[in-house]
C-alpha atoms as a printed R data frame, in Angstrom:
    type eleno elety resid chain resno       x        y       z
1   ATOM     1    CA   UNK     A     1 100.647 -127.212 -61.537
2   ATOM     2    CA   UNK     A     2 100.384 -127.764 -65.241
3   ATOM     3    CA   UNK     A     3 103.064 -126.493 -67.581
4   ATOM     4    CA   UNK     A     4 100.675 -124.093 -69.378
5   ATOM     5    CA   UNK     A     5  99.656 -122.526 -66.056
6   ATOM     6    CA   UNK     A     6 103.303 -121.971 -65.161
7   ATOM     7    CA   UNK     A     7 104.011 -120.350 -68.533
8   ATOM     8    CA   UNK     A     8 100.938 -118.193 -68.129
9   ATOM     9    CA   UNK     A     9 102.072 -116.934 -64.722
10  ATOM    10    CA   UNK     A    10 105.648 -116.400 -65.907
11  ATOM    11    CA   UNK     A    11 104.351 -114.481 -68.904
12  ATOM    12    CA   UNK     A    12 102.155 -112.344 -66.675
13  ATOM    13    CA   UNK     A    13 105.100 -111.599 -64.399
14  ATOM    14    CA   UNK     A    14 107.246 -110.607 -67.386
15  ATOM    15    CA   UNK     A    15 104.487 -108.378 -68.703
16  ATOM    16    CA   UNK     A    16 104.080 -106.783 -65.276
17  ATOM    17    CA   UNK     A    17 107.835 -106.170 -65.020
18  ATOM    18    CA   UNK     A    18 107.860 -104.634 -68.488
19  ATOM    19    CA   UNK     A    19 104.979 -102.328 -67.540
20  ATOM    20    CA   UNK     A    20 106.744 -101.291 -64.325
21  ATOM    21    CA   UNK     A    21 109.946 -100.586 -66.260
22  ATOM    22    CA   UNK     A    22 108.033  -98.526 -68.823
23  ATOM    23    CA   UNK     A    23 106.297  -96.583 -66.054
24  ATOM    24    CA   UNK     A    24 109.644  -95.827 -64.361
25  ATOM    25    CA   UNK     A    25 111.127  -94.630 -67.648
26  ATOM    26    CA   UNK     A    26 108.054  -92.497 -68.336
27  ATOM    27    CA   UNK     A    27 108.334  -90.794 -64.959
28  ATOM    28    CA   UNK     A    28 112.088  -90.383 -65.336
29  ATOM    29    CA   UNK     A    29 111.978  -88.853 -68.831
30  ATOM    30    CA   UNK     A    30 108.595  -87.069 -68.928
31  ATOM    31    CA   UNK     A    31 109.742  -83.606 -67.933
32  ATOM    32    CA   UNK     A    32 112.684  -83.485 -70.320
33  ATOM    33    CA   UNK     A    33 110.684  -84.865 -73.244
34  ATOM    34    CA   UNK     A    34 107.782  -82.480 -72.542
35  ATOM    35    CA   UNK     A    35 110.109  -79.464 -72.333
36  ATOM    36    CA   UNK     A    36 111.847  -80.382 -75.586
37  ATOM    37    CA   UNK     A    37 108.487  -80.960 -77.319
38  ATOM    38    CA   UNK     A    38 107.197  -77.539 -76.248
39  ATOM    39    CA   UNK     A    39 110.499  -75.955 -77.280
40  ATOM    40    CA   UNK     A    40 110.435  -77.539 -80.743
41  ATOM    41    CA   UNK     A    41 106.806  -76.591 -81.414
42  ATOM    42    CA   UNK     A    42 107.039  -72.992 -80.221
43  ATOM    43    CA   UNK     A    43 110.472  -72.204 -81.621
44  ATOM    44    CA   UNK     A    44 109.710  -73.784 -84.994
45  ATOM    45    CA   UNK     A    45 106.363  -72.046 -85.405
46  ATOM    46    CA   UNK     A    46 107.762  -68.731 -84.155
47  ATOM    47    CA   UNK     A    47 110.660  -68.993 -86.585
48  ATOM    48    CA   UNK     A    48 108.265  -69.707 -89.465
49  ATOM    49    CA   UNK     A    49 106.408  -66.508 -88.579
50  ATOM    50    CA   UNK     A    50 109.653  -64.511 -88.439
51  ATOM    51    CA   UNK     A    51 110.649  -65.830 -91.865
52  ATOM    52    CA   UNK     A    52 107.192  -65.090 -93.341
53  ATOM    53    CA   UNK     A    53 106.663  -68.792 -94.053
54  ATOM    54    CA   UNK     A    54 103.867  -69.533 -91.599
55  ATOM    55    CA   UNK     A    55 100.703  -71.168 -92.901
56  ATOM    56    CA   UNK     A    56  98.921  -69.460 -89.988
57  ATOM    57    CA   UNK     A    57  99.320  -66.034 -91.627
58  ATOM    58    CA   UNK     A    58  95.786  -65.869 -93.142
59  ATOM    59    CA   UNK     A    59  94.194  -66.859 -89.831
60  ATOM    60    CA   UNK     A    60  96.278  -64.291 -87.955
61  ATOM    61    CA   UNK     A    61  95.417  -61.639 -90.554
62  ATOM    62    CA   UNK     A    62  91.709  -62.358 -90.144
63  ATOM    63    CA   UNK     A    63  92.033  -62.029 -86.365
64  ATOM    64    CA   UNK     A    64  94.014  -58.781 -86.534
65  ATOM    65    CA   UNK     A    65  91.615  -57.363 -89.123
66  ATOM    66    CA   UNK     A    66  88.700  -58.149 -86.814
67  ATOM    67    CA   UNK     A    67  90.353  -56.758 -83.675
68  ATOM    68    CA   UNK     A    68  93.128  -54.132 -83.850
69  ATOM    69    CA   UNK     A    69  93.142  -53.485 -87.605
70  ATOM    70    CA   UNK     A    70  95.372  -54.497 -90.502
71  ATOM    71    CA   UNK     A    71  97.797  -51.548 -90.160
72  ATOM    72    CA   UNK     A    72  99.069  -53.358 -87.027
73  ATOM    73    CA   UNK     A    73  99.304  -56.807 -88.581
74  ATOM    74    CA   UNK     A    74 103.006  -56.883 -89.414
75  ATOM    75    CA   UNK     A    75 104.133  -55.603 -86.023
76  ATOM    76    CA   UNK     A    76 101.745  -57.810 -84.047
77  ATOM    77    CA   UNK     A    77 102.602  -60.912 -86.082
78  ATOM    78    CA   UNK     A    78 106.347  -60.346 -85.591
79  ATOM    79    CA   UNK     A    79 105.765  -59.703 -81.874
80  ATOM    80    CA   UNK     A    80 103.863  -62.982 -81.632
81  ATOM    81    CA   UNK     A    81 106.717  -64.745 -83.432
82  ATOM    82    CA   UNK     A    82 109.318  -63.364 -81.012
83  ATOM    83    CA   UNK     A    83 107.037  -64.182 -78.075
84  ATOM    84    CA   UNK     A    84 106.813  -67.804 -79.275
85  ATOM    85    CA   UNK     A    85 110.584  -68.142 -79.680
86  ATOM    86    CA   UNK     A    86 111.243  -66.631 -76.234
87  ATOM    87    CA   UNK     A    87 108.575  -68.877 -74.705
88  ATOM    88    CA   UNK     A    88 110.274  -71.878 -76.305
89  ATOM    89    CA   UNK     A    89 113.602  -70.937 -74.750
90  ATOM    90    CA   UNK     A    90 112.043  -70.282 -71.329
91  ATOM    91    CA   UNK     A    91 110.608  -73.798 -71.259
92  ATOM    92    CA   UNK     A    92 114.144  -75.178 -71.432
93  ATOM    93    CA   UNK     A    93 114.995  -73.529 -68.090
94  ATOM    94    CA   UNK     A    94 113.470  -75.504 -65.197
95  ATOM    95    CA   UNK     A    95 113.847  -72.602 -62.755
96  ATOM    96    CA   UNK     A    96 111.470  -70.576 -64.953
97  ATOM    97    CA   UNK     A    97 108.710  -73.186 -65.126
98  ATOM    98    CA   UNK     A    98 106.005  -71.061 -63.486
99  ATOM    99    CA   UNK     A    99 106.833  -68.005 -65.626
100 ATOM   100    CA   UNK     A   100 106.887  -70.026 -68.833
101 ATOM   101    CA   UNK     A   101 103.612  -71.766 -67.924
102 ATOM   102    CA   UNK     A   102 101.936  -68.418 -67.220
103 ATOM   103    CA   UNK     A   103 103.180  -67.018 -70.536
104 ATOM   104    CA   UNK     A   104 101.965  -70.176 -72.286
105 ATOM   105    CA   UNK     A   105  98.458  -69.553 -70.932
106 ATOM   106    CA   UNK     A   106  98.590  -65.941 -72.186
107 ATOM   107    CA   UNK     A   107  99.728  -67.216 -75.577
108 ATOM   108    CA   UNK     A   108  96.989  -69.844 -75.729
109 ATOM   109    CA   UNK     A   109  94.316  -67.264 -74.939
110 ATOM   110    CA   UNK     A   110  95.567  -65.097 -77.812
111 ATOM   111    CA   UNK     A   111  95.954  -67.858 -80.379
112 ATOM   112    CA   UNK     A   112  92.675  -69.531 -79.386
113 ATOM   113    CA   UNK     A   113  90.666  -66.338 -79.796
114 ATOM   114    CA   UNK     A   114  89.954  -66.982 -83.503
115 ATOM   115    CA   UNK     A   115  87.660  -69.812 -82.394
116 ATOM   116    CA   UNK     A   116  85.372  -67.100 -81.009
117 ATOM   117    CA   UNK     A   117  86.314  -63.891 -82.817
118 ATOM   118    CA   UNK     A   118  86.643  -65.109 -86.411
119 ATOM   119    CA   UNK     A   119  84.472  -68.179 -86.397
120 ATOM   120    CA   UNK     A   120  84.072  -68.102 -90.177
121 ATOM   121    CA   UNK     A   121  87.768  -68.988 -90.467
122 ATOM   122    CA   UNK     A   122  87.868  -71.502 -87.604
123 ATOM   123    CA   UNK     A   123  84.575  -73.384 -88.074
124 ATOM   124    CA   UNK     A   124  82.789  -75.031 -90.986
125 ATOM   125    CA   UNK     A   125  79.672  -75.668 -88.891
126 ATOM   126    CA   UNK     A   126  79.071  -75.644 -85.138
127 ATOM   127    CA   UNK     A   127  81.461  -78.159 -83.552
128 ATOM   128    CA   UNK     A   128  83.077  -78.866 -86.967
129 ATOM   129    CA   UNK     A   129  86.378  -76.987 -87.083
130 ATOM   130    CA   UNK     A   130  88.331  -76.102 -90.196
131 ATOM   131    CA   UNK     A   131  91.879  -77.416 -90.428
132 ATOM   132    CA   UNK     A   132  93.042  -74.188 -88.772
133 ATOM   133    CA   UNK     A   133  90.446  -74.646 -86.031
134 ATOM   134    CA   UNK     A   134  91.649  -78.192 -85.424
135 ATOM   135    CA   UNK     A   135  95.201  -76.978 -84.897
136 ATOM   136    CA   UNK     A   136  93.992  -74.376 -82.421
137 ATOM   137    CA   UNK     A   137  92.020  -76.991 -80.489
138 ATOM   138    CA   UNK     A   138  95.066  -79.276 -80.419
139 ATOM   139    CA   UNK     A   139  96.865  -76.562 -78.456
140 ATOM   140    CA   UNK     A   140  95.083  -78.021 -75.452
141 ATOM   141    CA   UNK     A   141  97.737  -80.744 -75.599
142 ATOM   142    CA   UNK     A   142 100.420  -78.081 -75.052
143 ATOM   143    CA   UNK     A   143  98.538  -76.869 -72.007
144 ATOM   144    CA   UNK     A   144  98.369  -80.465 -70.737
145 ATOM   145    CA   UNK     A   145 102.143  -80.826 -71.196
146 ATOM   146    CA   UNK     A   146 102.754  -77.627 -69.225
147 ATOM   147    CA   UNK     A   147 100.462  -78.829 -66.431
148 ATOM   148    CA   UNK     A   148 102.298  -82.164 -66.439
149 ATOM   149    CA   UNK     A   149 105.658  -80.398 -66.115
150 ATOM   150    CA   UNK     A   150 104.391  -78.368 -63.160
151 ATOM   151    CA   UNK     A   151 102.915  -81.467 -61.521
152 ATOM   152    CA   UNK     A   152 106.159  -83.403 -62.002
153 ATOM   153    CA   UNK     A   153 108.212  -80.592 -60.466
154 ATOM   154    CA   UNK     A   154 105.819  -80.157 -57.537
155 ATOM   155    CA   UNK     A   155 105.779  -83.885 -56.763
156 ATOM   156    CA   UNK     A   156 109.568  -84.004 -56.951
157 ATOM   157    CA   UNK     A   157 109.853  -81.001 -54.630
158 ATOM   158    CA   UNK     A   158 107.443  -82.535 -52.118
159 ATOM   159    CA   UNK     A   159 109.212  -85.880 -52.073
160 ATOM   160    CA   UNK     A   160 112.620  -84.170 -51.727
161 ATOM   161    CA   UNK     A   161 111.479  -81.885 -48.898
162 ATOM   162    CA   UNK     A   162 111.298  -84.589 -46.161
163 ATOM   163    CA   UNK     A   163 114.689  -85.954 -47.210
164 ATOM   164    CA   UNK     A   164 116.222  -82.482 -46.905
165 ATOM   165    CA   UNK     A   165 114.729  -81.809 -43.463
166 ATOM   166    CA   UNK     A   166 116.937  -82.253 -40.430
167 ATOM   167    CA   UNK     A   167 116.330  -85.346 -38.239
168 ATOM   168    CA   UNK     A   168 114.887  -83.066 -35.508
169 ATOM   169    CA   UNK     A   169 112.334  -81.619 -37.993
170 ATOM   170    CA   UNK     A   170 111.285  -85.104 -39.078
171 ATOM   171    CA   UNK     A   171 110.630  -86.183 -35.491
172 ATOM   172    CA   UNK     A   172 108.451  -83.132 -34.799
173 ATOM   173    CA   UNK     A   173 106.254  -83.610 -37.862
């Protein structure tokens, strides 16, 4: 075997080991990192709304004006802000994963509605979103994180279940 072939194989083995290590770390840390990311996004944006500093205020005002009416804007905007902060905190509690994921879907339906209900604020042209529209569409990434958290927890529960079964149960299955 030539020296360059040996180096090539050794380099491939090192690259493969590095990829395996990265994959293990990704699996190990995904849920925590995803939960913290969702917490930071929701708590930060909710807090901005509570402090009347949110750049989403005009979009929210357009939606409220189009739906329930401007007299309800302040109360509904503050309620949304509190909802976002509570949702952020719920995502930090693994035992409440299903509840927090369900509330996230409710939230995403509400905050995505401007794409349909106030298109003049969310779209420049068909399939060309405004900056606000782009941020709404990017919320799909939050949904993907929530789905990933659920999948991670379900896979962990399934792999732990056989280990927790008694030896008699394992023989019968």
